[in-house]
ZAPA-801885 format. One line per 10 residues: number of its first residue (from 1); their letters; for each residue x, y, z of C-alpha. Coordinates in steps of 0.2 Angstrom, whole numbers, padded with zeros to 4 digits. Layout:
! ZAPA-801885
NUM	A	X,Y,Z  ...
***
This chain:
! ZAPA-801885
1	MYLPKEFVTQ	-0267,-0257,-0120  -0262,-0241,-0128  -0246,-0240,-0137  -0239,-0225,-0146  -0240,-0224,-0164  -0221,-0220,-0165  -0218,-0235,-0153  -0228,-0247,-0164  -0220,-0241,-0179  -0202,-0244,-0174
11	MQEILNDEAK	-0206,-0261,-0168  -0213,-0267,-0185  -0197,-0261,-0193  -0186,-0270,-0180  -0195,-0287,-0179  -0204,-0287,-0196  -0212,-0304,-0198  -0211,-0306,-0179  -0220,-0290,-0174  -0238,-0298,-0175
21	EFFLALQNQT	-0232,-0312,-0161  -0223,-0298,-0151  -0239,-0287,-0151  -0249,-0301,-0145  -0238,-0304,-0131  -0237,-0286,-0126  -0256,-0286,-0126  -0263,-0301,-0122  -0251,-0311,-0109  -0243,-0306,-0092
31	ARPGLRVNTL	-0227,-0309,-0087  -0223,-0323,-0073  -0215,-0316,-0057  -0199,-0322,-0052  -0186,-0324,-0036  -0168,-0326,-0033  -0161,-0337,-0022  -0148,-0326,-0010  -0133,-0338,-0010  -0125,-0330,0003
41	KINVEEFTKL	-0137,-0338,0016  -0143,-0354,0008  -0139,-0365,-0009  -0150,-0367,-0022  -0155,-0385,-0017  -0156,-0381,0001  -0170,-0368,-0004  -0180,-0379,-0016  -0182,-0392,-0004  -0189,-0378,0009
51	SPWPLESVLW	-0198,-0367,-0002  -0216,-0367,0003  -0221,-0364,-0014  -0218,-0375,-0030  -0204,-0366,-0042  -0199,-0367,-0060  -0180,-0363,-0065  -0176,-0347,-0075  -0166,-0355,-0088  -0153,-0339,-0088
61	CPEGFYYPKD	-0150,-0338,-0071  -0146,-0353,-0061  -0152,-0346,-0045  -0168,-0339,-0053  -0185,-0346,-0051  -0204,-0342,-0056  -0216,-0346,-0042  -0234,-0346,-0044  -0244,-0329,-0047  -0257,-0332,-0032
71	ARPAKHPYYH	-0241,-0334,-0020  -0237,-0320,-0007  -0217,-0324,-0005  -0216,-0306,0002  -0227,-0310,0017  -0216,-0326,0021  -0204,-0327,0035  -0191,-0333,0024  -0193,-0316,0015  -0190,-0308,0032
81	AGLFYLQEPS	-0174,-0319,0034  -0165,-0313,0018  -0166,-0329,0010  -0172,-0323,-0007  -0175,-0308,-0017  -0191,-0304,-0028  -0186,-0300,-0045  -0192,-0299,-0063  -0184,-0314,-0072  -0177,-0304,-0087
91	AMAPVTVLDP	-0168,-0292,-0074  -0157,-0307,-0068  -0148,-0310,-0085  -0135,-0294,-0086  -0127,-0299,-0070  -0127,-0318,-0077  -0118,-0312,-0093  -0106,-0299,-0080  -0101,-0317,-0072  -0093,-0308,-0057
101	RPGEFVLDLC	-0079,-0318,-0047  -0074,-0318,-0029  -0062,-0305,-0026  -0066,-0293,-0040  -0070,-0276,-0037  -0086,-0272,-0044  -0096,-0257,-0048  -0116,-0256,-0049  -0117,-0240,-0056  -0137,-0237,-0059
111	SAPGGKSLQI	-0140,-0249,-0043  -0156,-0244,-0034  -0168,-0252,-0029  -0153,-0265,-0027  -0159,-0283,-0035  -0143,-0283,-0047  -0131,-0277,-0033  -0138,-0292,-0022  -0136,-0304,-0035  -0117,-0297,-0038
121	AARLKGEGLL	-0113,-0299,-0020  -0119,-0316,-0019  -0107,-0321,-0034  -0094,-0313,-0025  -0097,-0324,-0010  -0091,-0310,0003  -0074,-0309,-0006  -0069,-0291,-0015  -0078,-0277,-0015  -0095,-0271,-0022
131	VANDLYPDRL	-0098,-0252,-0024  -0117,-0248,-0025  -0120,-0231,-0034  -0137,-0222,-0036  -0139,-0203,-0043  -0155,-0202,-0034  -0154,-0199,-0016  -0170,-0203,-0014  -0170,-0221,-0021  -0155,-0226,-0007
141	KALTRNIEQA	-0166,-0231,0006  -0173,-0246,-0003  -0156,-0250,-0010  -0149,-0250,0009  -0163,-0260,0016  -0159,-0273,0003  -0141,-0274,0005  -0143,-0276,0023  -0157,-0289,0023  -0147,-0299,0011
151	GIKNAVILNE	-0132,-0298,0024  -0119,-0292,0012  -0104,-0285,0022  -0092,-0279,0008  -0103,-0264,-0001  -0100,-0248,-0001  -0116,-0237,-0006  -0113,-0221,-0014  -0124,-0207,-0021  -0113,-0201,-0036
161	TPEHLNRSFT	-0113,-0196,-0054  -0099,-0207,-0064  -0089,-0190,-0067  -0086,-0188,-0048  -0082,-0207,-0046  -0068,-0204,-0056  -0060,-0195,-0039  -0056,-0211,-0031  -0059,-0226,-0044  -0051,-0222,-0061
171	NFFDKILIDA	-0045,-0238,-0069  -0050,-0246,-0053  -0064,-0261,-0056  -0063,-0278,-0064  -0081,-0277,-0068  -0094,-0263,-0070  -0113,-0265,-0072  -0123,-0250,-0081  -0141,-0255,-0081  -0145,-0237,-0089
181	PCSGEGMFRK	-0158,-0228,-0085  -0171,-0229,-0101  -0187,-0225,-0110  -0194,-0241,-0101  -0202,-0249,-0116  -0199,-0266,-0109  -0211,-0262,-0094  -0226,-0258,-0104  -0236,-0273,-0102  -0231,-0273,-0083
191	DQRAVRSWED	-0237,-0254,-0079  -0246,-0243,-0090  -0237,-0226,-0083  -0220,-0232,-0093  -0231,-0228,-0109  -0235,-0210,-0102  -0216,-0208,-0097  -0211,-0215,-0114  -0220,-0201,-0123  -0213,-0188,-0111
201	YPPVFCQRRQ	-0195,-0195,-0112  -0193,-0203,-0130  -0177,-0213,-0134  -0169,-0201,-0141  -0169,-0191,-0124  -0164,-0205,-0115  -0149,-0208,-0127  -0140,-0192,-0124  -0140,-0197,-0108  -0134,-0216,-0108
211	RGILEEAAKL	-0120,-0209,-0120  -0114,-0198,-0107  -0115,-0213,-0093  -0106,-0224,-0104  -0092,-0213,-0108  -0089,-0208,-0090  -0092,-0226,-0082  -0078,-0233,-0095  -0065,-0221,-0087  -0068,-0232,-0070
221	LRPGGVLVYS	-0063,-0248,-0079  -0046,-0256,-0077  -0036,-0263,-0093  -0042,-0280,-0095  -0059,-0277,-0086  -0077,-0281,-0091  -0092,-0269,-0093  -0110,-0274,-0097  -0122,-0260,-0103  -0141,-0266,-0100
231	TCTFNRQENE	-0158,-0258,-0103  -0177,-0263,-0102  -0182,-0255,-0118  -0183,-0263,-0136  -0176,-0248,-0148  -0159,-0248,-0156  -0157,-0229,-0152  -0154,-0234,-0133  -0146,-0252,-0136  -0135,-0255,-0150
241	EVVNDFLQSN	-0133,-0236,-0156  -0126,-0231,-0139  -0113,-0246,-0138  -0108,-0245,-0157  -0106,-0227,-0156  -0094,-0228,-0140  -0085,-0243,-0147  -0080,-0232,-0163  -0076,-0218,-0153  -0064,-0229,-0140
251	QDFEGLDLQK	-0053,-0240,-0147  -0045,-0247,-0132  -0062,-0255,-0131  -0069,-0270,-0140  -0086,-0281,-0140  -0086,-0298,-0132  -0097,-0312,-0141  -0111,-0317,-0133  -0120,-0334,-0136  -0139,-0336,-0137
261	TSGLVNGTKP	-0146,-0347,-0126  -0162,-0351,-0116  -0173,-0340,-0129  -0160,-0327,-0127  -0156,-0320,-0145  -0142,-0308,-0153  -0147,-0291,-0157  -0138,-0283,-0173  -0121,-0287,-0165  -0114,-0302,-0158
271	YTLRLWPHKI	-0109,-0294,-0142  -0127,-0291,-0139  -0142,-0300,-0131  -0160,-0296,-0132  -0175,-0304,-0121  -0191,-0302,-0132  -0207,-0306,-0121  -0214,-0317,-0136  -0199,-0328,-0136  -0195,-0329,-0116
281	EGEGHFIAKI	-0206,-0330,-0101  -0200,-0312,-0094  -0200,-0294,-0100  -0189,-0285,-0113  -0170,-0281,-0110  -0156,-0278,-0119  -0137,-0283,-0114  -0121,-0280,-0122  -0104,-0285,-0115  -0088,-0274,-0119
291	ARKGLKAEKN	-0070,-0275,-0112  -0056,-0263,-0111  -0040,-0270,-0120  -0024,-0272,-0110  -0017,-0281,-0096  -0021,-0278,-0078  -0008,-0266,-0069  -0005,-0266,-0050  -0009,-0249,-0043  -0004,-0240,-0028
301	IPKEASRELP	-0022,-0235,-0022  -0022,-0222,-0006  -0033,-0232,0006  -0044,-0225,0020  -0034,-0224,0037  -0042,-0236,0049  -0047,-0228,0067  -0046,-0237,0084  -0061,-0247,0089  -0073,-0239,0102
311	ELFLEFCEEN	-0072,-0248,0119  -0091,-0251,0120  -0090,-0258,0104  -0076,-0270,0110  -0086,-0274,0126  -0101,-0278,0115  -0091,-0291,0105  -0084,-0299,0119  -0101,-0303,0127  -0111,-0306,0113
321	LLLDISQYNF	-0100,-0310,0097  -0087,-0323,0090  -0081,-0309,0075  -0064,-0308,0067  -0062,-0291,0063  -0045,-0291,0060  -0048,-0292,0039  -0059,-0275,0040  -0053,-0257,0043  -0065,-0248,0055
331	SAYGNHLFLT	-0072,-0229,0052  -0086,-0219,0060  -0097,-0206,0052  -0103,-0196,0068  -0110,-0210,0081  -0111,-0222,0066  -0099,-0236,0065  -0092,-0246,0050  -0081,-0260,0045  -0074,-0257,0028
341	AKTLPSLDGL	-0063,-0268,0017  -0046,-0264,0017  -0044,-0263,-0002  -0056,-0248,-0002  -0047,-0234,-0009  -0050,-0215,-0001  -0069,-0208,-0001  -0066,-0190,0001  -0075,-0180,-0008  -0088,-0192,-0012
351	KVSRPGWFIG	-0106,-0193,-0006  -0106,-0208,0005  -0121,-0217,0011  -0113,-0232,0019  -0094,-0235,0017  -0094,-0254,0022  -0103,-0265,0034  -0113,-0254,0046  -0111,-0263,0064  -0120,-0252,0074
361	ELKVKRFEPS	-0121,-0234,0083  -0113,-0227,0100  -0126,-0220,0112  -0123,-0215,0129  -0113,-0227,0139  -0118,-0240,0126  -0117,-0247,0110  -0131,-0253,0100  -0130,-0267,0087  -0136,-0263,0070
371	QALIMALKKE	-0149,-0274,0059  -0134,-0274,0046  -0124,-0283,0058  -0135,-0298,0063  -0141,-0300,0047  -0123,-0304,0040  -0119,-0317,0054  -0119,-0334,0055  -0128,-0343,0070  -0112,-0349,0076
381	QVVNQMSFSL	-0104,-0332,0078  -0117,-0324,0092  -0116,-0330,0109  -0133,-0326,0115  -0147,-0331,0104  -0164,-0336,0104  -0171,-0347,0089  -0190,-0349,0082  -0196,-0362,0070  -0210,-0358,0057
391	QDHELYSYLR	-0222,-0367,0069  -0218,-0354,0084  -0231,-0341,0086  -0217,-0330,0094  -0209,-0330,0078  -0224,-0320,0070  -0225,-0309,0086  -0206,-0304,0084  -0209,-0300,0066  -0223,-0289,0070
401	GQTIKVDKQN	-0213,-0280,0082  -0220,-0285,0099  -0213,-0288,0115  -0211,-0307,0120  -0211,-0314,0138  -0194,-0325,0139  -0185,-0335,0152  -0168,-0326,0149  -0155,-0318,0157  -0153,-0298,0155
411	GWRGIFLDEF	-0144,-0293,0138  -0143,-0293,0121  -0150,-0310,0110  -0149,-0313,0091  -0165,-0319,0085  -0165,-0333,0071  -0177,-0341,0060  -0170,-0359,0063  -0151,-0355,0057  -0156,-0340,0048
421	PLGWGKVSNL	-0154,-0322,0057  -0168,-0309,0058  -0164,-0296,0070  -0160,-0292,0089  -0170,-0292,0104  -0163,-0284,0123  -0169,-0295,0137  -0174,-0286,0153  -0184,-0291,0168  -0190,-0308,0157
431	MLKNHYPKGW	-0196,-0298,0143  -0189,-0298,0126  -0189,-0279,0119  -0191,-0280,0100  -0176,-0270,0091  -0183,-0277,0074  -0184,-0261,0063  -0201,-0254,0061  -0201,-0252,0043  -0198,-0270,0040
441	RMI	-0211,-0276,0053  -0224,-0290,0045  -0240,-0282,0042
***
């Protein structure tokens, strides 16, 4: 493996006697792949019983597991049902440190493709609010798909800078995660393109951007709130120096000591943790945890006004769903309909990709339900349904987008793998027309 001379020098200075072991791990070892159980749909114990592969626990994440390198979990129907998310094991640590709790308002500032947002949402258990933001619009498609597949109802997806988020969210969030864009040294053994990118955008370039992100994001945190800053890089410039400089310039913030555990060690400060590839079975990561001093104050936040629900949607609900929508506000963006959190502030002036739970689209004289709607429902909430097991060949026909012959009355059907939702189908003249999204289909 080619490594830049400057990188080798800085790692020798940081690790001293451990540098040889570190470089051996980087050159000769490959990281083990991981998955994280989506506890919005299934608990860990149930999943380990269902899993078609042997699993080994990721010690720093109770929902995380290593799976065999020769397995192909993304090809399994359980992946299509959103029962797990494929995630590099070290990347599971920042949300574990953040420790979101049900009912909290949480921001994932640099969220795409969404692995950490999904982990936050699972910890929230459907309560509170998740704002998943990413600056780059071309990354929102993957983020949106992952949030929909996971069955998340309480997420807002935005495409904004930290500065613009202050329009609606100053002093708002209980917890914030900044998985900052970085030089990517922790990805060197996984992808040689990361090495070339490091040479084009070295640590000093990334550090300037990271300092600006942290300064602006801190304004969004309420007094008493907690912020976790993380990177997938090793150098101190993008890690300890960024956080230390911020704390020296912002006396109303303080570091929160982190305990060493499961191979994770402190950095140069007690409020930091490092994941080194020669100490753990995972890639490189850095984590810092800080808090804003003070007590949480109640604020009168201007909320989004709720619109009246369209008659076509109400008719669809009456025929097909057992769904209590009183806990939501309703909003529409063109013909696209959303149920939004009643605690959501006004999003005026922001670039909004999804203001809440996307439930469907108004067509000419009909309502067409969305994939996001069915994926967040329980089986008992769907009146008309069809259920397949892993042994049913119709299951695989459905996941490939094929039409299926059925003995059912005309109308919408929720399609399930056992008790787990997969998508919609619509029966017409004894044929189930497939509404499984084209981009999701099994190949």
